[in-house]
N, C-alpha and C positions, 0 to 999 in steps of 0.2 A: 448627204451621208459622206463622211470622211473615212479615209483609211489611215491607220496608225501602225507603224512598225514598232513592236515591243520585244523585249528580251527577258530571259528568265535567269540570267547570270549577272552577278555584280562582282567587281574586283577580281574577276577571273576564277573565283573559287566557290561562290554561293550559287548553286544550280537548283532552281525551284521548278523546273519543268514538270516533274512528276506531280508535285503539289498542285500546280496550276491546272494541269489537265484533269486530275481527279476531282478537284473542287470547283471546276468551272469558274475560275477567277483569274485575275491578274493583280499583282501587288507591287507597287513601287518599293524597292528595297532601300531607298534612301529617305532620311528624315528631313533633309535640307536641300534636296535637288529634285528638279522636274515636277515640283508640286503644282505649279500653275499649269503646266502642260497637261498633267493628268486631269485636272479639273475642267479642262476644255473638251474632254471627250464626252460626246453626247450619246444618249440611248439611240440605238440603231446604227451607230458607227461600227466599222469593221476593224478588228485587231488582228494583225498578222504576227504570229510568234516566230521569231527568227533565231537561228543558231549559226553563228558566224555568217556565211553568205548564203544560207539556205533557209527558206521559209517552209516549215513543215505543217503548221496548223493555222487555222483561222477561227475566229469566234465573233459573235455579235454582242455588243455591249447592251445589257438590259438594265443596268443600274450603276450610277456613279455616286459614291458616298460623299463626294466633294470634300474629302479630307486630304486630297493630294496623293493618296496612296491606293485606295481600294476600288477596283472595278469588278463587277459581276457580269458573267457572260451566259448566253443561252446554253452553249456547250462548245468545247473546242472540237473541231473536226480536222482530221488529218487528210492532207491532199494526197491524191493517188501518186503523184510525182512531186517532189519538192520544187519550189520556185527558186531559181538561181538569180542572184542580183549582186552587184558590186558593193561589198561591205566596206564603205569608206566615207569619210566626211561625217555628215550628220547621221548617216545610217549605221553608225556603230553605237549610238546612244541607247540608253535604257528605254526611252520612248521618244518617238518623233513622228510628226505628221508626214504622210507620204505626199510629196509634191512632184515626184517623177511620174509623168504621164505613162511612160512605157511600163513601169513597175505596177502602176495602178491597173492598166489594161491587162497585164499578165495575171494579176490577182483576180480581176473580174472573170476572166476566161476560165481560170482554174476552179473558181467557186461555182460557176455555172455548170462546168463539166462534172464536178463532184455531185452537185445537186441532181443532175440528170441521171448519173449512175445509180445513186442511192434511191431515186424515185422509181426506177425500173423494177417491176414485179411481174411474176408470171400470173397474168390476170385470168386467162382462160385458154383452153385448147379444144379445137374441133377435130374430131376423128371420123373419117368415113372409110370403111372397109380396110381397117388396119388391124390385123390379127383378129382378136375376139370382138373388137369394137366395130360393129356394123355402122352405127351412126350415133355418136355421143358428143354432147357439147357440155364440157365441164367448166364451171366458173369457180375460181379459187379465192381463198382468203389471202390477204397480204400477210397474215400471221401464221397460224398452224393449220395444216391440212392433214386430216387423219383418214386414211383409207383402210377399210375393213372388208372382210369377205372370206369365203372359204377358199381353199387351195384351188388353183387353176382358173381363177376369175380375172387374172391380169393385173393384180395390184403392183407387184414388183416390175412387171413389164411397163406399166404406166410411169413409174418413177424413173426407170431407165430411159424411156423415151424422152421425158422432160429433160433429164440430165443430158442426153445426147444432143438435143436441140440447143440447150444453153451452151454446151461445149462447142457446138458448130458455130453458134453466134460469136463466141470468143475467138474461135479459130479464124473466122472471117475478119474479125476486128484486127487480129495480130498479123495475119498473112496477107490481108487485102485481096482475098481470092473470092471466087464465086461461091456463094453459100450452098448451092446445090451439091457441089463436089464435097464440101465439108460435111453436109448431112449424110450423104451416101457413105462416106468413110466412117463416120461416127456410129451410124446404125450397124454397120458391119462389125466394128471392133467392140461395141458395147453389148448389143443384143445377140451377136454371134450367130446369125442365120447362115446356113450353107450357101444360099443364094439370097440376095437382098429381096428378090421378088417373092420369097417365101413369107415375107411380112404382110403381103396382101391377103385379105380374107379369102379363104378357099372358095373357089367358084367365081371370083370377081377378077377383073383385069386392071383395075385402077384403084389406088388409095390416095386420099387427100388428107392433109394435115394443115391446120392453121393455128399457130401459136401467137397469142396476143400478149405482148410485153408492155402494154400500156402506151409506151412511146412509139412503138411501131409493131407491125405484125410480120411474121415469117410464114409464107405460104409454100407448101412443098407437096409435090405430087409424085407418086411412085407407080409405074406401069409395068405390066408383064413384058412389054417390049423393051424395057429399060430406057424408055424415053422420059427419064426423070427430069423434073424442073423445079426451080425454086425462085421466088421473087428476090431480086438483088437490089439492095438499097445503097445509097451513096455513103451513108454513115451508120455504123453500129456502135453500141455502147457496151463496153466490157462488163460482164456480170460475174463476180466471183462466186464460186459454188463448190460444193463438196458432196460426195456420195459415200455414205458409210454402209457397207454391205452387212448382211446378217452375220457373216462369219468374221470374227475378230482377226486382226492382222499382225498385232505386235509380236505374237509368238513365232511367226515365220517371216518377219520383216528382214532379218539379217540375210544378205545375199540374194534376196528375191529379185531385185531389179536387174541383177546380172544374168539371171536365168529366165526372166519373164517371157521372152520370145519363144522359149522352148516349152512353155506350159500351156494349159488350156484356159487359164484365167482370162477374164475379159479385161478391157482397158481400165475399168473402174479400179481394180486392184493396183495397177501400175500407177495411176494418178494418185491414189491414196498413199502409196509407198513414197512417191516423190514429195508429197506434203509432209509425211511423217519424217522424212529425211532432213527437213529444215531444222536447224538448231535454234534454240531460243536466244534471240539477241540479248546481249548482256545489259544494254542500257534501254531496253524497250520499256516504254511507258504504258502501263496497263490502264484500260478504261475501267470505270467503276464496276460494270457488270462482269468484266473479265476477272477482276480481283476478287469479287464476291464469290463467283462460281468456283474459281480455283481454290479459294480458302475452304469452301464447303467440300469440294472434291478431296482435298488433302485430309479432311477429317474422315470422310467416308472410306478412303483408301488407307488411312493411317500412315500416310507418307506421300512422297512426290515421285512423279515419273521423270526420269532423265534419259537422255540419249548420249551414250559415251562410246566412242570408237565403233560407231555404227551398230551398237547393241543397246537395247532398252533394259532399264533396271527400275525397280521400285526401291527408293531410299526411304526406309521406315523412320519413324520419329526418334527411335533410339540410335539412328544413323547406320543401322544394319542395312547393307545393300544386297537385294535379292535379284537374281536374274528373272526377267519377265516370264520366261517359260516355266518358272517354279511358282508363279502367282496364279490364283484361280482365274478361270476364263472370264467370269463376270467382272472381276477387278481389272482385267486387261481391257475389256470393252470401255469401262469408264476411264481407264488410263489413257486410252486413245484420245478421248475428248480432252483430257487434261493437257496432253502435249499439243494438240491442235489449237487449243485456246491460248496456251502459253506462247507458241511460236507465231501467232497472228493469222493462222489459216482461217479460223472461224472468226469473223469480225462483222461489225455493223454493215448492213446493206448487202450481205451475202445471202446465198440460198443453201439450205442444208437438206439433203435427201438422206433419210435413214430407214433402211429396210429392217423390220422386226427388231426395234431397239430393246425389246424385252427378252430377246433370245439369250438363254443361259444366265439370266439375272435372277437373284432371289427377290422376294417381295420387298425387302428393305431397299435394295438397289433400284427396283422399279419405281418405288415411291420417290426416290431422289431424282430419277430420270424425268418423271412428270414435272417435278418442281423446276428442274433445270431447263426443260423445254419451254416452260412459261417464262422463265427469266430471259432466255435467248430471244423469244418472240418480242418481249418488251424492249429489248435492246435494238430492235429493227431488223431481225433476221427472219426471212421467210422460210418456213419449215414444211417438209412433206414427209410423212411417215406412213409405212404400211405395217399393220399390226394385227395379231390374233388375240391380243391380251385385253380382256375385259377389265382386269385388275388395273392396267395402265390407264385405260379410258376413265374408269371410276376415279382414280387419283387425280387425273386432269380436271374432271368435273368438280371434285371436292375443292380443289385449289383455285378453280376458275373464278375470275372477277369480271366486272362489267367491261373493264378496259382491255381484256384479252380478246383477240380476234381469232376465233376458232371455227373451222367448218369440217363437217363429217361427210364422208362418201362411203356408201355401202354397195358392194358388188355382189350380185347373185344372178341366178339363171331363172328365166320364166318357164312356163309349161312346155315351150318349144325348144328349150335348151339354148335360147339366145341370151346374151348378156344383158342384164338390166342394172342400171345405176340409179341409186337414190342419193340425193345430196341435200344437206340441210345444216343450218348453224346449230340446230338442237339435235343431240344424239337420239332422244326419245322419238323423234318424228321420222327416223329412217325406216325404210320398208324391209330390206333384206338383212335383218339383224341375226345372222347365223350364230355369232358368238353368244348373243344373249339367249337365243333359242336353245342352244346346246347347254348353257348353264342352267336354264329353267328345267330342261329335260333331266339334267343330272340331279337337280334338287328333287324332282318328282321320283326318280329312281331310288335316291337315297331315302326319301320319305317312305316309299313302299317297303324297302328293306327294314327300316326301323319299325314300321307297323307290324310286319310279319314277325320280327324278332320279339316285339313287345307282346304280341298275341301268344307266341310260343311260350314265353316266360310265364304269362298268366296261366296258361294251361298246365305248365309244370308245377307252379306253386299251388295250384288247386289240389294237388295230390297230397295226401296226408304224410307220406314218407319223404317229402322233399321240402326243404326250407331254403330261402334266399339269405345268404350271409350278408351280401351288400345291402346297405340301407338306402341305396339310390332311389330317387323318385322316378317311377316308371315313365312319367311324362317328359322327363329330361334324361332319357336313357343314356348312360355312358357307353363307350365302345366295348368295354369288357365288364361282365358281371360274374361275380363268383357265386357258384352254387355248390351245395354239399348235401349229401344224403344224411338223413337222421339215423 
């Protein structure tokens, strides 16, 4: 396997970076130069895409058309941090084989690091005596995880716990501190207990948590004596993640960060505000899935979301600019996704936690959210949502294909009021389907009302002095029927 340094600019003016990234290709821009060099590239060779003295992307060659111009790649992947190298001599050419052992080693290390980060997923969590969770072992999908159940069963709490642990992992990665301290602080600032020991199940004195990230596990114990402990590793991998609360934030974003410490909002809102505050880079190259979702969002919103002077606006297609506070709440929720995709916060390999995505959305928007979640999953984003919406679940099931990785979790209480969790890749095989039970009950109640009304109308029309003006079929009774006395 050889390493090749390639560029996307010719003559200092033709920049094909966006085209190459989006089409998973590299093309020699000259008709009479570097042809033999391009033809030497073999399947399995690594291409390093450079801009001046920075290498930002790499890809694996999967096909060489042997015309001296066209190479196809599996896909271009962006390094977490660009590789810096001296751009001089042969390394300023359009394509050149890497013969510098130091540059090759740097590239190998960065590629392995990126692979490790992308391969980390939240595989499972074991909970013992943590709030409502007496003893649960939850195994997650690397794709979409959908948590359902009635209020008070711990759905949002589980999402916040997972988010807290990933944030702690990243805090340990960045600060090189003991993971125990990081978990203590994150649980306090995100779950907001008055005392951290309040998170231990009532009547117990110790809680145990094990988070399996596939590459390694984080073991954490919480005791009533505050003798907390956590397994500390020599190396952590940073895992990008985002939590979207049920309440939209665009409408009160302006000025929020300056007063955050004076509010009762948990850290999730502050973290989200920081991500929302990132401007969209002018020359950012969009991935295929990002471009596709943003185009569809623009159609749904009938415009684009922009951040200008620390305020959000919806710029409609007729170029009318509306303040975000004057836009419907459902549109603001989708607008949040628009901006976070555009500025690169939501990207491949990240984890998305979304509490009640259906909140304040009309059915049209919910249908789009289902489609978008499946697109994000296919792009390599692990997703956790807590929902009450059977409509959303039905839409996901309608759009679901074999390649989609989805798992359902249903939370409910047994006869002793203990939390019971059912988990399955098939929605129909879950045990505590409260939302389905309620919908079926509603159908029964509606049917009873219709039957009573139908019987009443039959009784009325049997009287000689009454006639039904409406010609409606009584078997398909409309909501309103006009009657008149003769």
